[in-house]
TIRO-2110 file (N, C-alpha, C; in Angstrom, 1 decimal):
// TIRO-2110
0.8, -1.0, -0.2, N, 1, A
-0.2, -0.1, -0.1, CA, 1, A
0.7, 1.2, 0.1, C, 1, A
0.6, 2.2, -0.5, N, 2, A
1.5, 3.6, -1.3, CA, 2, A
1.3, 4.7, 1.0, C, 2, A
2.3, 4.8, 0.7, N, 3, A
2.1, 5.9, 2.2, CA, 3, A
1.5, 7.0, 1.9, C, 3, A
0.4, 7.7, 3.0, N, 4, A
0.1, 9.0, 3.1, CA, 4, A
0.6, 10.0, 1.8, C, 4, A
2.2, 10.5, 2.5, N, 5, A
2.8, 11.2, 1.8, CA, 5, A
3.1, 11.0, 0.2, C, 5, A
3.2, 10.1, -0.1, N, 6, A
3.8, 9.5, -1.8, CA, 6, A
2.3, 9.3, -2.2, C, 6, A
1.1, 9.6, -1.6, N, 7, A
-0.5, 9.1, -2.6, CA, 7, A
-0.4, 11.0, -2.4, C, 7, A
-0.2, 11.5, -1.6, N, 8, A
-0.8, 13.3, -2.0, CA, 8, A
0.7, 13.8, -3.3, C, 8, A
1.3, 13.3, -3.0, N, 9, A
2.8, 13.6, -4.1, CA, 9, A
2.0, 13.1, -5.8, C, 9, A
1.6, 11.9, -5.8, N, 10, A
1.1, 11.2, -6.5, CA, 10, A
-0.2, 12.2, -7.2, C, 10, A
-1.0, 12.5, -6.3, N, 11, A
-2.1, 13.4, -6.7, CA, 11, A
-2.0, 14.8, -7.3, C, 11, A
-0.8, 15.6, -6.5, N, 12, A
-0.3, 16.2, -6.8, CA, 12, A
0.0, 16.2, -8.2, C, 12, A
1.0, 15.8, -8.6, N, 13, A
1.4, 15.2, -10.3, CA, 13, A
0.7, 14.8, -11.1, C, 13, A
-0.6, 14.3, -10.6, N, 14, A
-1.4, 13.9, -11.8, CA, 14, A
-2.3, 15.2, -11.7, C, 14, A
-2.7, 15.7, -10.9, N, 15, A
-3.5, 17.3, -11.7, CA, 15, A
-2.8, 17.9, -12.4, C, 15, A
-1.4, 18.5, -11.9, N, 16, A
-0.4, 19.2, -12.8, CA, 16, A
-0.6, 19.0, -14.2, C, 16, A
-0.3, 17.6, -14.4, N, 17, A
-0.1, 16.7, -15.7, CA, 17, A
-1.6, 17.1, -16.0, C, 17, A
-2.8, 17.1, -16.0, N, 18, A
-4.0, 17.0, -16.1, CA, 18, A
-3.9, 18.5, -16.8, C, 18, A
-3.6, 19.4, -15.5, N, 19, A
-3.8, 20.6, -16.3, CA, 19, A
-3.2, 21.4, -17.3, C, 19, A
-2.2, 21.1, -17.6, N, 20, A
-1.1, 21.2, -18.7, CA, 20, A
-2.2, 21.5, -20.0, C, 20, A
-2.0, 23.0, -20.9, N, 21, A
-3.1, 23.1, -21.7, CA, 21, A
-4.6, 23.2, -21.7, C, 21, A
-5.0, 23.1, -20.5, N, 22, A
-6.2, 23.3, -20.6, CA, 22, A
-7.2, 24.8, -20.1, C, 22, A
-7.6, 25.1, -20.6, N, 23, A
-8.3, 26.5, -20.2, CA, 23, A
-9.1, 26.7, -18.8, C, 23, A
-9.2, 27.8, -18.5, N, 24, A
-10.1, 27.7, -17.1, CA, 24, A
-10.8, 27.2, -16.7, C, 24, A
-11.9, 27.2, -17.6, N, 25, A
-12.8, 26.6, -17.9, CA, 25, A
-13.2, 25.7, -18.2, C, 25, A
-12.2, 24.4, -19.1, N, 26, A
-11.8, 23.3, -18.7, CA, 26, A
-11.1, 22.6, -17.4, C, 26, A
-10.7, 23.6, -16.8, N, 27, A
-9.9, 23.0, -15.1, CA, 27, A
-11.3, 23.0, -14.4, C, 27, A
-12.3, 24.0, -14.3, N, 28, A
-13.0, 24.0, -13.5, CA, 28, A
-14.1, 23.2, -13.5, C, 28, A
-14.5, 22.7, -15.1, N, 29, A
-15.4, 21.3, -15.5, CA, 29, A
-14.7, 20.1, -14.7, C, 29, A
-13.5, 20.1, -14.7, N, 30, A
-12.8, 18.7, -14.4, CA, 30, A
-12.7, 19.0, -12.9, C, 30, A
-12.5, 19.7, -12.4, N, 31, A
-12.8, 19.6, -11.0, CA, 31, A
-13.8, 19.2, -10.4, C, 31, A
-15.2, 20.0, -10.7, N, 32, A
-16.0, 19.6, -10.7, CA, 32, A
-16.8, 18.0, -10.6, C, 32, A
-16.2, 17.8, -11.8, N, 33, A
-16.1, 16.3, -12.2, CA, 33, A
-15.8, 15.5, -11.4, C, 33, A
-14.2, 15.6, -10.9, N, 34, A
-14.1, 14.8, -9.9, CA, 34, A
-14.3, 15.1, -8.1, C, 34, A
-14.7, 16.0, -8.1, N, 35, A
-15.6, 16.5, -6.8, CA, 35, A
-16.6, 15.6, -6.6, C, 35, A
-17.4, 15.6, -7.7, N, 36, A
-18.4, 14.5, -7.8, CA, 36, A
-18.4, 13.1, -7.4, C, 36, A
-17.2, 13.4, -8.3, N, 37, A
-16.8, 11.2, -8.4, CA, 37, A
-16.4, 10.9, -6.8, C, 37, A
-15.6, 12.0, -6.2, N, 38, A
-15.0, 11.5, -4.8, CA, 38, A
-16.2, 11.5, -4.0, C, 38, A
-17.6, 12.1, -4.1, N, 39, A
-18.6, 12.4, -3.1, CA, 39, A
-19.5, 11.2, -3.5, C, 39, A
-19.2, 10.9, -4.4, N, 40, A
-20.2, 9.6, -4.7, CA, 40, A
-19.4, 8.5, -4.5, C, 40, A
-18.3, 8.3, -4.6, N, 41, A
-17.8, 7.1, -4.1, CA, 41, A
-17.7, 6.9, -2.6, C, 41, A
-17.3, 8.2, -1.9, N, 42, A
-17.4, 8.5, -0.2, CA, 42, A
-19.0, 7.7, 0.1, C, 42, A
-19.7, 8.1, -0.3, N, 43, A
-21.6, 7.8, -0.4, CA, 43, A
-21.1, 6.6, -0.3, C, 43, A
-20.7, 5.8, -1.4, N, 44, A
-21.4, 4.2, -1.8, CA, 44, A
-20.3, 3.9, -0.6, C, 44, A
-19.3, 4.0, -0.1, N, 45, A
-18.1, 3.5, 0.8, CA, 45, A
-18.9, 3.5, 1.6, C, 45, A
-19.2, 4.6, 2.8, N, 46, A
-20.0, 4.8, 4.0, CA, 46, A
-21.7, 4.0, 3.6, C, 46, A
-22.3, 3.5, 2.9, N, 47, A
-23.6, 3.0, 2.6, CA, 47, A
-22.5, 1.6, 3.1, C, 47, A
-21.8, 1.0, 2.3, N, 48, A
-21.7, 0.1, 2.2, CA, 48, A
-21.4, -0.7, 3.9, C, 48, A
-20.7, 0.1, 4.6, N, 49, A
-20.4, -0.3, 5.7, CA, 49, A
-21.4, 0.0, 7.1, C, 49, A
-22.3, 1.0, 6.9, N, 50, A
-23.3, 0.8, 7.4, CA, 50, A
-24.4, -0.7, 7.0, C, 50, A
-24.3, -1.3, 5.8, N, 51, A
-24.9, -2.3, 5.6, CA, 51, A
-24.4, -3.2, 6.2, C, 51, A
-22.6, -3.0, 6.2, N, 52, A
-22.0, -4.5, 7.0, CA, 52, A
-22.3, -4.6, 8.0, C, 52, A
-22.2, -3.3, 8.7, N, 53, A
-22.3, -3.1, 10.7, CA, 53, A
-23.7, -3.6, 11.0, C, 53, A
-25.3, -3.1, 10.1, N, 54, A
-26.4, -3.2, 10.5, CA, 54, A
-26.8, -4.9, 10.3, C, 54, A
-26.3, -5.2, 9.1, N, 55, A
-26.7, -6.9, 8.7, CA, 55, A
-25.7, -7.8, 8.9, C, 55, A
-24.6, -7.5, 8.6, N, 56, A
-23.5, -8.9, 9.2, CA, 56, A
-22.6, -8.5, 9.9, C, 56, A
-23.1, -8.7, 11.5, N, 57, A
-22.3, -8.2, 12.7, CA, 57, A
-21.3, -9.5, 12.8, C, 57, A
-20.9, -9.1, 13.5, N, 58, A
-19.4, -10.1, 13.9, CA, 58, A
-19.9, -11.2, 14.2, C, 58, A
-19.3, -12.3, 14.4, N, 59, A
-19.5, -13.6, 14.9, CA, 59, A
-18.9, -13.9, 16.2, C, 59, A
-19.4, -13.2, 17.1, N, 60, A
-18.5, -13.2, 18.3, CA, 60, A
-19.7, -13.2, 19.3, C, 60, A
-19.5, -13.3, 20.4, N, 61, A
-20.3, -13.4, 22.3, CA, 61, A
-21.1, -12.0, 21.8, C, 61, A
-19.9, -11.1, 21.7, N, 62, A
-20.7, -9.5, 22.1, CA, 62, A
-21.8, -9.2, 20.8, C, 62, A
-21.4, -10.0, 20.0, N, 63, A
-22.6, -9.5, 19.0, CA, 63, A
-24.0, -9.9, 19.3, C, 63, A
-24.2, -10.9, 20.3, N, 64, A
-25.6, -11.4, 20.7, CA, 64, A
-26.1, -10.3, 21.7, C, 64, A
-25.0, -9.7, 22.3, N, 65, A
-25.4, -8.8, 23.3, CA, 65, A
-26.2, -7.6, 22.7, C, 65, A
-25.6, -7.5, 21.7, N, 66, A
-25.9, -5.8, 20.9, CA, 66, A
-27.2, -5.5, 20.8, C, 66, A
-28.0, -4.1, 21.4, N, 67, A
-29.3, -3.6, 20.8, CA, 67, A
-29.3, -3.4, 19.4, C, 67, A
-30.2, -3.8, 19.0, N, 68, A
-30.3, -3.6, 17.0, CA, 68, A
-31.4, -2.0, 17.6, C, 68, A
-31.3, -1.5, 18.7, N, 69, A
-32.0, -0.2, 18.6, CA, 69, A
-30.6, 0.9, 18.7, C, 69, A
-29.2, 0.5, 18.4, N, 70, A
-28.4, 1.2, 18.1, CA, 70, A
-27.6, 1.0, 16.4, C, 70, A
-28.4, 0.5, 15.7, N, 71, A
-28.4, 0.5, 14.6, CA, 71, A
-28.9, 1.9, 13.6, C, 71, A
-28.1, 1.5, 12.7, N, 72, A
-28.8, 3.2, 11.9, CA, 72, A
-29.0, 2.4, 10.4, C, 72, A
-30.1, 2.5, 9.8, N, 73, A
-29.9, 2.2, 8.5, CA, 73, A
-30.5, 3.1, 7.4, C, 73, A
-30.0, 3.0, 6.1, N, 74, A
-30.4, 4.3, 5.7, CA, 74, A
-31.1, 3.7, 4.3, C, 74, A
END
């Protein structure tokens, strides 16, 4: 797995490369596209986590004692 610092450098270098030769309008459009893409991916990840927590509890003795009122379903 890539370390956080290397990931930041990779993202910055990718952004600089994509930006070359693009107009301000094109850059704004690309920015909006990638922001929405990131937000959509985050929404999917959170929903999967919620479903996993609610529907697939861990198989240990503590899970039998947990209350279903503490679960959130979206």
